[in-house]
N, C-alpha and C positions, 0 to 999 in steps of 0.2 A: 601464910608463908612467914615462918620466923629470919628473919634475913638478920646476919651479922657482917657489917662493912669493916675492912679495917685497909689503913693506909699508911704511912709514913707521917708523921705530923707535921704540919703547916701551916700556915695561916690562912691559906684557904681550906685546911682538910677541920678548921675549927670550925669556920661558919657552912660549910655541910651539915657538920656533926649538929649544930643548931638546926639546922633546916630538917633535918631527919630524927629530929623528937630526942635522941639517947639512940635513936637505932645505929647512927655510927661511932666507933669507939677506935679514936686513932692511937700505932700500937707507937713504940717508941722510937726511933731512928736515927741514923746519922744523916740518913737520905743519900748516902754513898755507897759504893758496889763493893765495898770488904766484906760485907756480910748483913746477912737478913736480921732484924732484930727478933730477940727471943721473944718476944710476944706474937710473932706470927706463926709460932712453932704450936697450934693447937689442930685438937685433935678432931673437930667440926669446923669447922670455916662454910658458908653457904657462899659468898661474896667476897672477893677482895679488891680494892681499889686503890690504884695507883697511881697519888696524887702530890708525890713529893714532885714540887720544880721549882726552877727560879729562871726569870732570865739574863741575858746580857747581851746590852745595848753597843754598839759600836760595831764601825766600819770590819769589813772580813781581813783587809792588810792590816789594819791594826790591832787586832785581836790576838795575841798573844798565846801562842800553844798551847799555856798549861791553862788558859782560861779555855779553851775550846775544851780541853780533856775534862778539866773540871765538871762545866758544864754538862758535859756525858757519864759523868760518876754519879750525877745525881739525877739528870732527866731521863737516863738510859742504864747503865749500872744497876742504879740501885733498885728500881724496877725490874730488872730481871734477876740481881735475888730475894726479893721477898716473890717473884713469882716463882721461882722454883724450889723456895721453903713452902708453900703452899701446896704445889702443882702434885705432890705424893699423896696426901690426902684425899685431894677431889677425885685423881684417879681412881684412888681404889675404891671413893663410896660413889663413884661413876655419877657425880652431881657437881653441880657448883659455877658460878661465874664471876670471869676475871676482867677488871673492869680498868680501861687503861686510859687516864686522863693527858689526851696530847693537846690539840690545839687546833684551828684551824690555820695554825701555822703548820701544822701537818701535812698540808694540803697546799696549801701556796705559798710564798714568802712578798717577802718586804725587804726593801734595801735597809742596813745597819743592826739586824740581828741573824746573822750567818750562822754561830754556836747555838740560835736556842732549835731555829728552824732546822739545823742540820738533825740535833738530838730530837726533835718532834717527827720528822720523817724517818728518824731511826725508830721509832715506838712503832711509828705505825707500820713498816715492814716487821718487825718482832711479831706485833697483835696479828697483823691477816698470816702468816705462817703459823704461828699455834693454833688460830681457830680451823684451820686444815688439817694437824696432824691433834686436836683433841676432841674435836668433834665424834667420834665414833666413841668416846664413855661418859659423852653426855655432858660435856662440861658446854661452857659457850664463852666466848671472849667478846668483847666489842671497844673500841676506841671512842672513848666521846671527844667530840674536838667542838669547844666551847669556841665563840668570837668573843668579844672585851664583857668582859663581868666586874660587878663591884666587890673587885679582892683589893688585895696588897701586890699582887704584878709588876705595878708599875713603879707603885714605891718603895719598899725596904726590901720590896723581894726580886730589887731589878740590880741588878751589875752594871755601872755604865764605866767602858773605855774611855779611856782621855784622846779624844783626838786631835792631832796635831798634822793631819795633812791636809792642807787648805785647797787642793784638787776637789773634796769630796763636800766641799760647803755646801754648795749649793745643793747638791740630793739631800746628805747628811745632816746638817746644821739646824734644821724645823722640827726635825725629828721630835728629839728630849722636849722640846721645849713643848710641840704639840700634844705631846704624850701625856705630859705632867698638866696640864690642864683637863685633859681630859679626866684627868683619875680623880675616883670620885662619883663623878659623872655619866660612867659607862652605863651602857643600852642592858647588861644582865642585871638578872638579879639570883643570887646565889643561892637565896632559900628557894625558889623557883626553881635552879638548877637541881636542886636536894629533892625536891619532890616528882621531875621528871625522871633520875634516877632511880628512886622507888617504883615508881610504873615498868623502870625501864624493866627492872631485874625481877619484878612479879609478871614480866608477859611472860608466855608460854614459847613463843618464838621471836627472841629479842634479836635487834638487826645485829650487823658485822660491825655497823658504822652508826654515832648519831652527833648531830651536827644541833649544837644551842645555840638560838639564838638567832634573831632573822639578820643582825649585820655578816656574821659568819653563813648564813647562806646565800648571802650575794655574793660576799668575796667569792667562794667558793665555787659557785654556780660560774663568776665570769674568768675566775682561772680557767676552768672547765672549759670553759667555750673556745676559748682563748687557744686551747694545746687543741682540742678537736682541728680547730682551722688551720692551727700552722703543719698538725698532722698531715692533714688532707692536703695540703699546703705541697710537702715535701712526698708526698705518699709515691710517687714515682721513683724517686733515688731510694725513700726508703725499700722499697722492692728490688730496686737491681743489684743489691749482693746474694741473692739466693744462688745457691745452685740451680740447675735446672732440673737434678734429679734427687735434689732433696727433701729428706719428708719431716713434713711439719711436725712440729708438737700438738701432743693430743692437747 
């Protein structure tokens, strides 16, 4: 299989490019939703990797709305623009694979990352919906949910909001230091991630989700178990809002 992979240029994309041994060619782009880069207007594109991301670290209350907007411009609307640019060609060819590099932070949340988590949860929903729409055309969609990898996400790719509200100190104050201390010592190997993605795109029936890293597997499983337990505890109240003669969704 001749696989061509493209996404917005980013520090993480550069590392994945090495892992793909030249198979991944990052396309130039600002990473915002103002329009897709010209480089993705390719008549034959087998695989698209949406990998333009950065993080915003700060409590919800202290993160300005403009910071939220820019986070979504890059992490969400940039991916939308590029995907809409390549999708018509894939649909015409009845083939293709679109990968959205989201995060374990699109499946669970941690304090101090509201803008980032919001953007990643949004991409998860977009990817899941798109998958149902393009499956009849032979196009696969996979959300990639990495854990901690030795990329620059926690370094120069992280925007840190100034913390000024002392009430949040017990929860938030230790987080930036711990994250910086872990920087360069993360569990995940980007080269191994690249090999995993090659295995993924060569699969006959690729999954709609692929979690990368044992830390992500553990943390996502813990969050899912907590969700199931809470849902079960409140199930009677949840069902109490039904009409007696209402129709169930198919």
